[in-house]
C-alpha positions as CSV (number, residue, x, y, z in Angstrom):
1,M,55.0,32.3,-92.2
2,A,52.0,31.1,-90.2
3,T,49.0,29.7,-92.0
4,S,45.6,28.5,-90.8
5,K,45.2,26.0,-93.6
6,T,45.5,22.3,-92.6
7,F,47.5,20.6,-95.2
8,I,49.3,17.3,-94.8
9,G,52.0,15.3,-96.6
10,L,51.3,11.6,-97.3
11,S,53.6,8.8,-98.3
12,L,51.3,6.0,-99.6
13,G,53.7,3.1,-99.5
14,N,53.2,-0.4,-100.8
15,Q,53.7,-1.8,-97.4
16,N,53.7,1.1,-95.0
17,S,52.3,4.6,-95.1
18,V,53.3,7.8,-93.3
19,I,51.4,11.1,-92.6
20,A,53.3,14.3,-91.8
21,I,52.7,18.0,-91.2
22,I,54.9,21.0,-90.7
23,N,54.5,22.1,-87.1
24,K,54.6,25.6,-85.5
25,E,58.4,25.3,-85.3
26,H,58.5,24.9,-89.1
27,Q,59.8,21.3,-88.6
28,A,58.4,18.1,-90.2
29,E,56.3,16.2,-87.6
30,V,54.9,12.7,-88.3
31,I,51.4,12.0,-87.1
32,A,51.0,8.9,-84.9
33,N,48.2,6.5,-85.6
34,E,45.7,5.0,-83.1
35,D,48.4,2.6,-82.0
36,G,50.9,5.3,-81.3
37,E,53.1,4.3,-84.3
38,H,54.5,6.6,-87.0
39,K,54.2,4.0,-89.7
40,T,50.8,2.6,-90.7
41,P,51.0,-0.8,-92.5
42,T,49.3,-0.5,-95.9
43,Y,47.0,-3.5,-95.1
44,I,43.3,-4.1,-94.9
45,A,41.8,-7.3,-93.5
46,F,38.4,-8.9,-93.0
47,S,37.4,-11.2,-90.2
48,G,33.7,-12.1,-89.8
49,E,31.8,-8.8,-89.7
50,E,34.9,-6.8,-88.9
51,E,37.1,-4.7,-91.2
52,Y,40.6,-4.0,-90.0
53,H,43.2,-1.4,-91.2
54,G,46.9,-0.8,-90.6
55,S,48.6,-2.6,-87.7
56,Q,45.5,-4.5,-86.7
57,A,45.1,-5.7,-90.3
58,K,48.8,-6.7,-90.5
59,H,48.4,-8.8,-87.3
60,Q,45.7,-10.8,-89.2
61,I,48.3,-12.4,-91.5
62,V,49.2,-14.9,-88.8
63,R,45.8,-16.5,-88.6
64,N,43.8,-15.0,-91.4
65,A,46.1,-14.3,-94.3
66,Q,43.6,-15.4,-96.9
67,N,41.4,-12.4,-96.0
68,T,44.2,-9.9,-95.7
69,I,45.0,-7.5,-98.5
70,M,48.4,-5.8,-99.0
71,G,50.4,-4.5,-101.9
72,F,47.3,-2.8,-103.5
73,R,49.0,0.5,-104.2
74,D,51.2,-0.8,-107.1
75,L,48.1,-2.3,-108.7
76,L,46.2,1.0,-109.0
77,G,45.6,1.9,-112.7
78,K,46.8,-1.5,-113.9
79,Q,45.1,-4.4,-115.8
80,Y,45.2,-7.9,-114.4
81,S,48.1,-10.2,-115.2
82,D,49.0,-13.7,-113.9
83,D,52.0,-12.5,-112.0
84,M,49.8,-10.4,-109.7
85,A,48.3,-13.6,-108.2
86,Q,51.8,-15.1,-107.7
87,L,53.2,-11.9,-106.0
88,H,50.3,-12.0,-103.5
89,E,50.3,-15.8,-103.0
90,G,49.3,-16.6,-99.4
91,Y,47.2,-13.5,-99.0
92,A,43.8,-12.5,-100.3
93,R,43.2,-14.1,-103.7
94,I,43.5,-12.0,-106.8
95,E,41.3,-12.6,-109.9
96,R,40.6,-10.9,-113.2
97,G,37.6,-8.5,-112.9
98,D,34.9,-8.0,-115.4
99,S,36.7,-5.0,-117.0
100,G,40.1,-6.8,-117.0
101,E,41.2,-5.1,-113.7
102,P,42.6,-7.1,-110.8
103,V,40.1,-7.9,-108.0
104,F,40.8,-9.1,-104.5
105,V,38.5,-11.8,-103.2
106,V,37.9,-12.1,-99.5
107,T,35.2,-13.8,-97.3
108,T,33.1,-11.7,-94.9
109,E,30.0,-12.3,-92.8
110,N,26.7,-10.4,-92.7
111,D,24.7,-9.5,-89.6
112,D,23.1,-13.0,-89.6
113,G,26.5,-14.7,-89.6
114,E,26.1,-15.8,-93.2
115,Q,29.4,-15.9,-95.1
116,K,29.7,-14.1,-98.4
117,S,32.4,-13.3,-100.9
118,L,33.5,-9.7,-101.3
119,R,35.2,-8.5,-104.4
120,L,37.3,-5.4,-104.2
121,T,39.4,-3.6,-106.9
122,P,42.6,-1.9,-105.9
123,H,40.7,1.4,-106.2
124,D,38.1,0.1,-103.7
125,V,40.7,-1.0,-101.2
126,A,42.7,2.2,-101.5
127,V,39.7,4.4,-101.0
128,R,38.8,2.5,-97.7
129,Y,42.4,2.8,-96.6
130,L,42.8,6.5,-97.4
131,V,39.5,7.2,-95.6
132,R,41.0,5.7,-92.5
133,L,44.3,7.6,-92.9
134,K,42.4,10.9,-93.3
135,T,40.4,10.1,-90.2
136,T,43.6,9.4,-88.3
137,A,45.1,12.7,-89.3
138,E,41.9,14.7,-88.4
139,E,41.5,13.0,-85.0
140,Y,45.2,13.7,-84.2
141,L,45.1,17.4,-85.3
142,G,41.5,18.0,-84.1
143,R,40.5,19.7,-87.4
144,K,39.5,18.9,-90.9
145,I,42.1,18.2,-93.5
146,E,41.9,20.8,-96.3
147,G,44.5,19.4,-98.6
148,A,47.3,16.9,-99.1
149,V,50.4,16.5,-101.1
150,L,50.9,12.8,-101.9
151,A,54.0,10.9,-103.2
152,V,53.9,8.2,-105.8
153,P,56.7,6.1,-107.2
154,V,58.8,7.8,-109.9
155,G,57.9,4.9,-112.3
156,F,54.1,5.5,-112.1
157,D,52.7,6.2,-115.5
158,E,49.9,8.7,-116.3
159,A,47.2,6.0,-115.9
160,Q,48.5,5.1,-112.4
161,R,48.8,8.7,-111.4
162,K,45.3,9.4,-112.5
163,S,44.1,6.4,-110.6
164,V,45.7,7.7,-107.4
165,A,44.1,11.1,-107.9
166,A,40.7,9.4,-108.4
167,T,41.2,7.4,-105.2
168,C,41.9,10.5,-103.3
169,A,38.7,12.2,-104.7
170,D,36.5,9.2,-103.7
171,A,38.1,9.1,-100.3
172,G,37.2,12.7,-99.7
173,L,40.9,13.7,-99.4
174,P,41.5,17.0,-101.2
175,L,44.6,16.4,-103.4
176,L,46.9,19.5,-103.9
177,Q,49.7,17.8,-105.8
178,L,51.2,14.5,-106.7
179,V,55.0,14.4,-106.5
180,S,57.4,11.6,-107.2
181,E,59.0,10.0,-104.1
182,P,62.6,10.9,-105.0
183,V,61.6,14.6,-105.4
184,A,59.8,14.6,-102.1
185,A,62.9,13.1,-100.5
186,A,65.1,15.7,-102.1
187,V,62.8,18.5,-100.8
188,Q,63.1,17.1,-97.3
189,Y,66.9,17.0,-97.6
190,G,66.8,20.7,-98.5
191,L,67.6,20.5,-102.2
192,G,66.0,23.2,-104.5
193,Q,65.2,25.4,-101.5
194,D,67.4,28.3,-102.6
195,A,65.8,31.0,-104.7
196,S,66.4,30.9,-108.5
197,H,69.4,33.3,-108.7
198,D,71.8,33.7,-111.6
199,D,74.6,32.4,-109.4
200,A,72.5,29.7,-107.7
201,K,74.4,26.5,-107.2
202,D,73.1,23.5,-109.3
203,T,73.1,20.1,-107.8
204,V,73.1,16.6,-109.2
205,A,71.9,14.0,-106.7
206,V,71.2,10.3,-106.6
207,V,68.2,9.3,-104.5
208,V,68.6,5.7,-103.1
209,D,65.3,4.6,-101.8
210,V,65.4,1.1,-100.3
211,G,61.8,0.2,-99.5
212,S,60.0,-2.9,-98.2
213,T,59.3,-4.5,-101.5
214,G,61.9,-3.0,-103.8
215,S,64.5,-0.2,-104.4
216,D,64.3,2.8,-106.6
217,I,67.4,4.7,-107.8
218,T,66.9,8.1,-109.3
219,V,69.3,10.7,-110.6
220,L,67.9,14.2,-110.1
221,A,69.3,17.4,-111.6
222,V,68.3,20.3,-109.3
223,N,68.4,23.7,-111.0
224,G,66.9,26.9,-109.7
225,G,64.4,25.0,-107.4
226,L,63.2,22.8,-110.2
227,F,63.8,19.0,-110.3
228,T,64.6,17.1,-113.5
229,V,64.6,13.3,-113.4
230,A,67.7,12.4,-115.5
231,A,67.3,8.6,-115.1
232,S,65.5,6.2,-112.8
233,K,65.6,2.4,-112.3
234,H,63.7,0.0,-110.1
235,T,64.9,-3.4,-108.8
236,T,63.1,-6.0,-106.7
237,E,66.4,-7.8,-106.0
238,V,67.1,-5.6,-103.0
239,S,64.4,-4.6,-100.5
240,G,63.7,-4.5,-96.8
241,N,61.8,-7.8,-97.0
242,L,64.8,-9.5,-98.6
243,T,67.2,-8.3,-95.9
244,D,64.6,-9.4,-93.3
245,D,64.8,-12.9,-94.9
246,V,68.5,-13.0,-94.0
247,L,67.5,-12.7,-90.3
248,V,64.6,-15.1,-90.7
249,K,66.8,-17.8,-92.1
250,Y,69.4,-17.2,-89.4
251,F,66.9,-17.4,-86.5
252,A,65.0,-20.3,-88.1
253,A,68.3,-22.3,-88.2
254,E,68.9,-21.4,-84.5
255,F,65.4,-22.6,-83.6
256,K,65.9,-25.8,-85.5
257,K,69.1,-26.5,-83.7
258,L,67.3,-26.1,-80.4
259,H,64.1,-28.0,-81.1
260,N,64.5,-29.8,-84.5
261,I,61.6,-27.9,-85.9
262,D,61.9,-26.2,-89.3
263,V,59.7,-23.1,-89.4
264,L,60.6,-22.6,-93.0
265,S,59.1,-25.9,-94.2
266,Q,55.6,-26.2,-95.7
267,G,52.9,-26.4,-93.1
268,N,54.5,-23.8,-90.8
269,S,53.3,-20.7,-92.5
270,R,51.9,-19.3,-89.3
271,S,55.2,-19.7,-87.5
272,L,57.1,-18.2,-90.4
273,R,54.9,-15.0,-90.4
274,K,55.4,-14.7,-86.6
275,L,59.2,-14.8,-87.2
276,Q,58.9,-12.3,-90.1
277,Q,57.2,-9.8,-87.9
278,A,59.7,-10.2,-85.1
279,V,62.8,-9.7,-87.2
280,E,61.5,-6.3,-88.4
281,V,62.2,-5.0,-84.9
282,T,65.5,-6.8,-84.7
283,K,66.8,-5.2,-87.9
284,R,65.6,-1.7,-86.8
285,T,67.5,-2.2,-83.5
286,L,70.7,-3.3,-85.3
287,S,70.9,0.1,-87.2
288,A,71.6,1.8,-83.8
289,A,73.1,-1.0,-81.6
290,P,75.9,-3.5,-82.0
291,A,73.6,-6.4,-81.2
292,A,69.8,-7.0,-81.1
293,P,67.5,-9.7,-79.7
294,C,64.7,-11.6,-81.5
295,A,61.9,-12.9,-79.3
296,V,58.8,-14.8,-80.4
297,E,56.2,-16.2,-78.0
298,S,55.0,-19.7,-79.0
299,L,56.9,-19.7,-82.3
300,A,56.0,-23.3,-83.1
301,E,54.3,-26.2,-81.2
302,G,54.0,-24.0,-78.1
303,L,57.7,-23.3,-77.9
304,D,59.0,-19.8,-77.3
305,F,62.1,-18.5,-79.1
306,N,64.7,-16.0,-77.8
307,G,67.8,-15.3,-79.9
308,T,70.4,-12.6,-80.5
309,I,72.5,-11.5,-83.4
310,T,75.4,-9.0,-83.6
311,R,75.5,-6.3,-86.3
312,T,78.8,-7.8,-87.5
313,R,77.3,-11.2,-88.0
314,F,74.3,-9.7,-89.8
315,D,76.6,-7.6,-92.0
316,I,78.5,-10.8,-93.1
317,L,75.2,-12.6,-93.9
318,A,73.6,-9.7,-95.7
319,N,76.6,-8.3,-97.5
320,K,76.3,-10.3,-100.7
321,S,72.6,-9.3,-101.1
322,Y,73.6,-5.6,-101.7
323,G,75.3,-6.4,-105.0
324,P,72.2,-5.9,-107.2
325,L,71.6,-2.5,-105.5
326,L,75.1,-1.3,-106.3
327,D,74.7,-2.6,-109.9
328,T,71.4,-0.7,-110.2
329,I,73.0,2.5,-108.9
330,T,75.8,2.2,-111.4
331,E,73.4,1.5,-114.3
332,T,71.2,4.5,-113.4
333,I,74.1,6.9,-113.3
334,E,75.3,5.6,-116.7
335,A,71.8,6.0,-118.2
336,S,71.6,9.6,-116.9
337,G,74.8,10.6,-118.8
338,Y,76.7,11.5,-115.6
339,T,79.6,9.9,-113.9
340,P,80.0,9.1,-110.2
341,A,82.4,12.0,-109.9
342,Q,79.7,14.4,-111.1
343,I,77.2,13.4,-108.4
344,D,77.2,16.0,-105.6
345,Q,75.0,14.2,-103.1
346,V,73.6,10.7,-102.5
347,L,70.3,10.9,-100.5
348,L,69.3,7.8,-98.6
349,C,65.7,7.0,-97.8
350,G,63.5,4.0,-97.0
351,G,63.7,2.1,-93.8
352,A,66.1,-0.6,-95.1
353,A,68.6,2.1,-96.0
354,R,69.4,2.4,-92.2
355,V,71.7,-0.6,-92.4
356,R,75.2,0.7,-91.9
357,K,76.9,-1.8,-94.1
358,L,74.6,-1.0,-96.9
359,Q,75.4,2.7,-96.5
360,T,79.1,1.9,-96.6
361,R,78.8,-0.1,-99.7
362,V,76.9,2.6,-101.5
363,A,79.4,5.3,-100.4
364,G,82.2,3.1,-101.9
365,L,80.8,3.8,-105.4
366,F,81.5,7.5,-105.2
367,P,84.6,9.7,-104.7
368,E,85.1,11.4,-101.3
369,T,83.9,14.6,-102.8
370,T,80.3,13.1,-103.1
371,E,78.3,13.6,-99.9
372,V,76.4,10.6,-98.8
373,R,73.5,11.8,-96.5
374,D,71.1,10.2,-94.1
375,D,70.5,13.3,-92.0
376,A,66.9,14.2,-93.0
377,G,65.2,12.4,-90.1
378,E,64.0,8.8,-89.9
379,L,64.7,7.4,-93.3
380,D,61.3,5.8,-93.6
381,E,59.7,9.2,-92.9
382,V,61.7,11.3,-95.3
383,V,59.2,11.1,-98.2
384,A,56.2,12.0,-96.2
385,S,58.1,14.9,-94.5
386,G,59.1,16.2,-97.9
387,C,55.4,16.1,-99.0
388,A,54.5,18.0,-95.9
389,A,57.2,20.6,-96.7
390,Q,55.7,21.0,-100.2
391,A,52.2,21.3,-98.7
392,A,53.4,24.0,-96.4
393,L,54.8,26.0,-99.3
394,I,51.4,25.7,-101.1
395,A,49.6,26.7,-97.9
396,Q,51.7,29.8,-97.6
397,G,51.2,30.7,-101.3
398,I,54.9,30.4,-102.1
399,V,54.1,27.9,-104.8
400,Q,50.8,27.1,-106.5
401,D,49.2,23.7,-106.1
402,S,49.3,23.4,-109.9
403,D,53.0,24.0,-110.0
404,A,54.9,20.9,-111.0
405,K,58.2,20.8,-109.1
406,E,59.2,18.0,-111.5
407,L,60.0,19.3,-114.9
408,A,58.6,18.0,-118.1
409,A,59.9,20.9,-120.2
410,K,63.0,21.3,-122.3
411,V,66.3,20.8,-120.7
412,L,69.9,21.4,-121.8
413,A,71.2,18.2,-123.4
414,K,74.9,18.9,-122.7
415,S,76.8,21.0,-120.2
416,V,78.1,24.4,-121.4
417,G,80.9,26.4,-119.8
418,L,84.3,28.1,-120.0
419,Q,87.1,26.3,-121.7
420,L,90.3,26.7,-119.8
421,S,92.5,24.4,-121.9
422,A,92.1,21.5,-124.2
423,E,91.4,19.2,-121.2
424,K,89.8,21.6,-118.7
425,L,86.3,23.1,-118.7
426,V,84.4,24.8,-115.9
427,P,80.7,24.0,-116.4
428,V,78.4,27.0,-116.0
429,L,75.1,25.6,-117.2
430,Q,75.0,21.9,-116.4
431,Q,73.4,19.1,-118.4
432,N,69.7,18.7,-117.7
433,T,69.3,22.4,-116.6
434,P,65.6,23.3,-117.3
435,L,65.2,26.0,-120.0
436,P,65.1,29.0,-120.1
437,A,68.2,29.2,-117.9
438,S,70.7,31.9,-116.9
439,R,73.9,31.6,-114.9
440,T,76.8,34.0,-114.3
441,I,80.4,33.2,-113.4
442,K,83.2,35.6,-112.4
443,V,86.7,35.3,-113.9
444,S,89.8,37.0,-112.7
445,L,92.7,38.1,-115.0
446,P,96.5,37.8,-114.5
447,A,98.1,41.0,-113.2
448,G,98.8,43.4,-116.0
449,Q,96.8,41.5,-118.7
450,K,94.3,43.9,-120.4
451,R,92.7,41.4,-122.8
452,A,90.2,38.9,-121.5
453,Y,90.0,35.8,-123.7
454,I,86.7,33.9,-123.3
455,A,86.3,30.5,-124.9
456,V,82.8,28.8,-124.6
457,S,82.5,25.1,-125.1
458,E,80.2,22.2,-124.7
459,G,81.5,19.8,-122.0
460,E,81.6,16.1,-121.4
461,P,82.5,14.1,-118.3
462,V,86.0,13.0,-118.0
463,P,86.1,9.1,-117.9
464,P,87.2,7.8,-114.5
465,K,90.7,6.6,-114.4
466,E,91.8,3.1,-113.3
467,D,91.7,2.4,-109.5
468,E,95.4,2.8,-109.0
469,D,95.2,6.4,-110.4
470,E,92.2,7.5,-108.4
471,D,94.0,9.1,-105.5
472,E,96.3,11.1,-107.8
473,D,93.3,12.1,-110.0
474,E,91.4,13.3,-107.0
475,D,94.3,15.5,-105.8
476,S,94.6,17.1,-109.2
477,S,90.9,17.7,-109.3
478,D,91.1,19.5,-106.0
479,E,93.9,21.7,-107.3
480,Q,92.0,22.5,-110.4
481,S,88.9,23.4,-108.4
482,Q,90.9,25.8,-106.2
483,A,92.7,27.4,-109.1
484,D,90.0,27.7,-111.6
485,N,86.8,28.1,-109.6
486,E,86.2,31.2,-107.5
487,D,82.5,30.6,-107.2
488,D,83.0,27.3,-105.4
489,E,81.4,25.2,-108.2
490,P,81.1,21.5,-107.3
491,P,84.3,19.6,-108.2
492,A,82.8,18.0,-111.3
493,R,85.2,16.6,-113.9
494,Y,84.5,18.0,-117.4
495,R,86.5,18.5,-120.5
496,P,85.7,20.4,-123.6
497,S,83.9,18.4,-126.4
498,K,83.0,21.2,-128.8
499,L,84.1,24.8,-129.1
500,L,81.0,27.1,-129.5
501,A,82.4,30.6,-129.3
502,E,85.5,32.7,-128.7
503,M,85.5,36.3,-127.5
504,I,88.2,38.9,-126.6
505,L,87.2,41.8,-124.3
506,E,89.7,44.7,-124.4
507,L,90.2,46.6,-121.1
508,D,91.8,49.9,-120.3
509,A,93.1,48.9,-116.9
510,V,93.3,45.8,-114.8
511,T,93.9,45.5,-111.0
512,A,94.0,42.6,-108.6
513,A,90.3,43.2,-107.9
514,T,89.2,43.2,-111.5
515,R,86.6,40.6,-112.4
516,I,84.9,39.7,-115.6
517,E,81.3,38.7,-115.3
518,V,80.4,36.1,-117.9
519,K,76.7,35.5,-118.2
520,F,75.3,32.4,-120.0
521,F,71.7,32.4,-121.2
522,V,69.9,29.7,-123.1
523,D,66.3,30.3,-124.1
524,T,63.5,27.8,-124.8
525,D,64.5,27.7,-128.5
526,L,68.0,26.4,-127.3
527,K,69.8,29.6,-128.5
528,L,72.9,30.3,-126.3
529,T,73.8,33.9,-125.6
530,V,77.1,34.6,-123.7
531,T,77.9,38.2,-122.5
532,A,81.2,39.1,-120.9
533,T,81.2,42.4,-118.9
534,E,83.7,44.3,-116.8
535,P,81.4,46.1,-114.3
536,D,83.6,49.0,-113.4
537,S,84.2,50.2,-116.9
538,G,80.9,48.9,-118.3
539,K,82.8,47.4,-121.3
540,S,81.2,44.2,-122.6
541,I,81.1,41.8,-125.6
542,T,78.4,39.3,-126.6
543,A,78.3,36.1,-128.7
544,E,75.3,34.2,-129.8
545,V,75.3,30.5,-130.7
546,P,72.3,29.0,-132.5
547,A,70.4,26.1,-131.2
548,S,72.3,23.5,-133.2
549,G,75.4,24.4,-131.3
550,S,74.0,24.8,-127.7
551,A,72.0,21.8,-127.2
């Protein structure tokens, strides 16, 4: 559906930001900045009378790091703490402000060449930066921006989200909606796009976002187009910057062998920053090629550097650094109440997630039935593209700008479904389904049987078996899925944990085509109603389970 409204999606990253729109072909399109790049470094720098943004500001870290500001997004809405100064050591100094907020201190010059100290809060810096991004988008599109959907980390609290909204207001950027980054990623991957039907397929996904400064792991339950965050964890032990360090150390050692100059030693900070910028290109190249070069002009003492590394060598060097990421994924799934076998999809995003070895290690945590995906476009553009997709829905009037795609309402505490035996359960309403909720499943009867026995039970995940039994267990799971599940439910492994209701529906005649439709409905008061109906005869039976039994 065409629209004349100019809405954008914006990923405001801690180190890079991306602007996206939905084009006339209904595809996500990332807006290039003045330098022709899709990513705009989230940096601001001051040199004399000049103020720089984006790529030009990032280039200042080689010669003018003390007046270069980065990492300000994560400081929005926070009070000052000593660790802030340590995290930004080597860049613009951070002090405590008059109201207890962090303040960046930089040196500028006035028109007369007189130096002066400029103190900027994270809000001040973010406003200046967003104004520049808004200008970039308007110059690219040739028209005024009328609204934006902006992504924030899932861990942002209410104060931080309000701070982001205030920043947008002061920057003159009309804010339509704030969405969490994993939800934006899931939207771009196409989750939650189906209409909310009784027989809509629910999905449980893990979003693995490996960013420049840290990684966020989020378990999302997607039900009827709504997203529920079941669990989320953040780690700074795995990030794009840390995998860059693997390459920095490798090439620094090569340079030292050639010239006996250690660019990692104190006093060589300028050389180190040059190398850090160069390996970003090297790592990006390795995601698509078996080997990649690293070239730095005048790396140290006027000496140029040219080196090469193979993907295999990089994988060996970086492999041990992925352990904390795998641990965080496992911990997040456990905190969500699911098991790896219950995860339908793993969605990768963040530039560092391009690394093939990292993807392989992540996939190894899940059974073959779990789909590990990296097919939603450039991984560092996924979040912005998801925001653009949401903005397009708002522009078309399909959703309201006040609609929260992320749910804060009641959800089902435990899965509920049909009990097939003491050890088998087909989940119909899954854990974390937002309420009210309704789902229908069709059940066939053995030939000649005129009594349909319906047992309704709460379910719990079947604990994974030992490694040596995994292959056999997966085979039996596949057989169960084919035998018991005509609606192509995901091959989740559940077993009954508590019997809620039993019903018997008497029928006059049964053929091979006879199907019993069993409808589950849970209202906001957590009362479960189950109705079994044979459509041809109209015969039905209903059971009601009070809240204490259904949630």
